[in-house]
N, C-alpha and C positions, 0 to 999 in steps of 0.2 A: 504493500500500500504506500509506503513512504517513497519507494522508487518511482511509482506512477505520479505521485504528487510532485516530486522533483522534476520529472519530465514536463509536467504542466507548467511549473514555474519557469523552467528553462525556455519552454516554447513561448510563453507570453513575454518573457524578458527579451528574447530575440525579436519577437513581433513588435513590441513597443520601441525597441531600438531602431528597427527598420522604419517604422512610422515616423519616429522623430527625425531621422535623417532625411526622409522624403519631404516631410513638412518644412524642414529647414531649407532644403533646396527650393521648394515652391515659394516660400516666403522671400528668399533671396532674389529669385527671379522676378516675382510679381511686385513686391514692395521695394526691395533694394534697387533693382535695375529700373523699374517703372516709375519710382517716385524719388527715392533718395539720391540716386546717381544719374538722374535724368539729364542734368546740365552737362556733366562730363560725357555722357554717351551721345548727346545731341551733336557733339563735334564730329561724330562719325556718321556718314550717310550710306545707306544701302538702298539701291534702286530709287534714289531721289528722296527717300524718307529718312528723317533723323532716327538714329538707332534708339534713343531714349523713347521717342514716340512709338516706335515699332514694338519695343518691349512692353510698354504700357498697354498697347492695343492688341497685339497679336502674340508676342513672345510668351507672355505668362499663360495664355490659353494653350499654346503648343506644348509648353513645358508641363502643364498640368496633365494633358492627355498622354504625353510620354511617360510621366510618372505613374499614371494608372497602369500602363503596360508593364513597367518595371516592377510595380507592386505585385501584380498578378504573377509574373514570372518568379519573383523572389519568394512569394508566399507558397507557390506550388512546390518549390524546392524545399522550403521549410517544412511544409506539410509532409512531404516524403521522408525528410530527415527524422521527424518525430512520429512517423507512421500514423498520421491523422488525415491522410489524403482521401479523396472521395472515390478513388478507383479501387 
């Protein structure tokens, strides 16, 4: 029983660590690049648009969608590692 409880605790610890990392990346891209660093990024242009504007309007959305796929991939690996996968 204690071994199973340890596995659950280790599983959730790794899950929360992954969530924390992904949320930090999302925060950095959306708030950091889109708001805090917008003036510095606006000095760079991509396709005629200022990079700070692009991050505020599009970059954070793309990053969020990419992070969803990363989360699914990493959680599937974690589920298999702790034998809680759906298969």
